[in-house]
C-alpha positions as CSV (number, residue, x, y, z in Angstrom):
1,X,201.4,-130.3,-5.5
2,X,199.5,-127.2,-4.6
3,X,199.9,-123.9,-6.3
4,X,201.1,-122.4,-3.0
5,X,204.0,-125.0,-2.8
6,X,204.9,-124.3,-6.5
7,X,205.0,-120.5,-5.9
8,X,207.1,-121.0,-2.7
9,X,209.7,-123.2,-4.5
10,X,209.8,-120.8,-7.5
11,X,210.2,-117.8,-5.1
12,X,213.0,-119.4,-3.1
13,X,215.1,-120.4,-6.1
14,X,214.5,-117.0,-7.7
15,X,215.7,-115.3,-4.6
16,X,218.7,-117.6,-4.5
17,X,219.5,-116.7,-8.1
18,X,219.2,-113.0,-7.5
19,X,221.4,-113.2,-4.3
20,X,224.0,-115.1,-6.3
21,X,223.9,-112.5,-9.0
22,X,224.3,-109.7,-6.3
23,X,227.5,-111.3,-5.1
24,X,228.8,-111.4,-8.6
25,X,227.9,-107.8,-9.1
26,X,229.3,-106.6,-5.7
27,X,232.8,-108.0,-6.1
28,X,234.0,-105.4,-8.7
29,X,232.5,-102.6,-6.7
30,X,234.1,-103.8,-3.5
31,X,237.5,-104.1,-5.2
32,X,237.3,-100.6,-6.6
33,X,236.5,-99.3,-3.1
34,X,239.4,-101.2,-1.7
35,X,241.8,-99.8,-4.3
36,X,240.7,-96.2,-3.6
37,X,241.1,-96.9,0.1
38,X,244.7,-98.2,-0.4
39,X,245.5,-95.1,-2.4
40,X,244.2,-93.0,0.5
41,X,246.3,-95.1,2.9
42,X,249.3,-94.4,0.6
43,X,248.7,-90.7,0.8
44,X,248.3,-90.8,4.6
45,X,251.6,-92.7,5.0
46,X,253.7,-91.0,2.4
47,X,252.6,-87.4,2.4
48,X,251.0,-87.1,5.8
49,X,253.6,-89.2,7.7
50,X,250.6,-90.4,9.8
51,X,251.1,-93.3,12.2
52,X,249.3,-96.5,11.0
53,X,246.6,-96.5,13.6
54,X,245.6,-92.9,12.8
55,X,245.8,-93.5,9.1
56,X,243.4,-96.5,9.4
57,X,241.1,-94.3,11.5
58,X,241.1,-91.5,8.8
59,X,240.5,-93.8,5.9
60,X,238.0,-96.0,7.7
61,X,235.5,-93.3,8.7
62,X,234.1,-92.4,5.3
63,X,233.9,-95.9,3.9
64,X,230.8,-98.1,3.7
65,X,230.6,-101.4,5.5
66,X,232.3,-103.9,5.7
67,X,235.5,-102.0,4.7
68,X,234.8,-99.3,7.2
69,X,234.7,-101.7,10.2
70,X,237.7,-103.5,8.8
71,X,240.0,-100.5,9.0
72,X,238.4,-99.0,12.2
73,X,238.8,-102.2,14.1
74,X,242.4,-102.5,13.0
75,X,243.0,-98.9,14.1
76,X,241.5,-99.7,17.6
77,X,243.5,-102.9,18.0
78,X,246.7,-101.2,17.0
79,X,246.0,-98.3,19.4
80,X,245.7,-100.9,22.2
81,X,249.2,-102.1,21.3
82,X,248.8,-105.7,22.4
83,X,249.2,-107.3,18.9
84,X,251.5,-106.6,16.0
85,X,250.3,-105.0,12.8
86,X,250.4,-108.3,10.9
87,X,248.5,-110.2,13.6
88,X,245.8,-107.5,13.7
89,X,245.6,-107.4,9.9
90,X,245.3,-111.2,9.5
91,X,242.7,-111.4,12.2
92,X,240.5,-108.8,10.6
93,X,241.2,-110.1,7.1
94,X,239.5,-113.4,8.1
95,X,236.4,-111.4,9.1
96,X,236.6,-109.3,5.9
97,X,236.7,-112.5,3.8
98,X,233.4,-113.7,5.3
99,X,231.7,-110.3,4.9
100,X,232.6,-109.5,1.3
101,X,232.5,-111.1,-2.1
102,X,236.3,-111.3,-2.3
103,X,237.8,-114.5,-3.6
104,X,240.8,-116.3,-2.4
105,X,243.1,-114.4,-4.8
106,X,242.1,-111.0,-3.4
107,X,242.4,-112.2,0.2
108,X,245.9,-113.6,-0.5
109,X,247.0,-110.3,-2.1
110,X,245.8,-108.5,1.0
111,X,247.5,-111.0,3.3
112,X,250.8,-110.5,1.6
113,X,250.3,-106.7,1.8
114,X,249.6,-107.0,5.5
115,X,252.8,-108.9,6.1
116,X,254.8,-105.9,4.9
117,X,252.7,-103.2,6.5
118,X,254.5,-101.0,9.0
119,X,257.8,-102.9,8.6
120,X,259.6,-100.7,6.0
121,X,260.4,-97.1,5.3
122,X,258.0,-94.8,3.4
123,X,259.4,-95.5,-0.1
124,X,259.4,-99.3,0.3
125,X,255.9,-99.1,1.8
126,X,254.8,-97.0,-1.2
127,X,256.2,-99.7,-3.6
128,X,254.3,-102.4,-1.7
129,X,251.0,-100.4,-2.0
130,X,251.6,-99.9,-5.7
131,X,252.3,-103.7,-6.1
132,X,249.1,-104.5,-4.2
133,X,247.1,-102.1,-6.4
134,X,248.5,-103.7,-9.5
135,X,247.4,-107.1,-8.3
136,X,244.0,-105.7,-7.3
137,X,243.6,-104.1,-10.8
138,X,244.1,-107.5,-12.3
139,X,241.6,-109.1,-9.9
140,X,239.1,-106.3,-10.6
141,X,239.4,-106.8,-14.4
142,X,238.7,-110.5,-13.9
143,X,235.7,-109.7,-11.6
144,X,234.2,-107.4,-14.2
145,X,234.6,-110.1,-16.9
146,X,232.9,-112.6,-14.6
147,X,230.1,-110.1,-13.9
148,X,229.5,-109.4,-17.6
149,X,229.3,-113.2,-18.3
150,X,227.5,-114.6,-15.3
151,X,225.3,-112.0,-13.6
152,X,222.3,-112.4,-16.0
153,X,222.9,-116.2,-16.1
154,X,222.7,-116.4,-12.3
155,X,219.3,-114.7,-12.2
156,X,218.0,-116.9,-15.0
157,X,219.3,-120.0,-13.5
158,X,217.5,-119.4,-10.2
159,X,214.2,-119.0,-12.0
160,X,214.8,-122.0,-14.3
161,X,215.9,-124.2,-11.4
162,X,212.6,-123.3,-9.6
163,X,210.6,-124.1,-12.7
164,X,212.4,-127.5,-13.1
165,X,211.8,-128.5,-9.6
166,X,208.1,-127.5,-9.8
167,X,207.7,-129.5,-13.0
168,X,209.4,-132.5,-11.6
169,X,207.3,-132.5,-8.5
170,X,204.0,-132.2,-10.4
């Protein structure tokens, strides 16, 4: 095997390992950002008495992608008025699941939250947001534990797998 091939294999597996580690590292960050966003949504609903489509617009603007487009698209679809809040939420949640590092647990918590969104009075809605935040706190703690344990391992595993493949092909 040529040196060029060995370097290409090693580079590819190293990049794979670093991308894997990036997903492990991004999950707690994205969960924190989501929690802050839900707290802002709570403030918009409870204290501002803002309609949902406007609340989503207000909280979506300052966010980074993909959460920004998640809330802004929901706002636009709600303003059109053709779909219910839950239908719009579920549709965009499927997109969010593909664009983020969220696991099935976080997506299910958000799905359950979306099923109650806009159906209750302010006090009940506040309780639902608090319940969702409690679940997301648990998920964030788990994500941080996984990050601490596996981030470095993912990087190392990518390099070592590349070395193993190169050695086996020689």
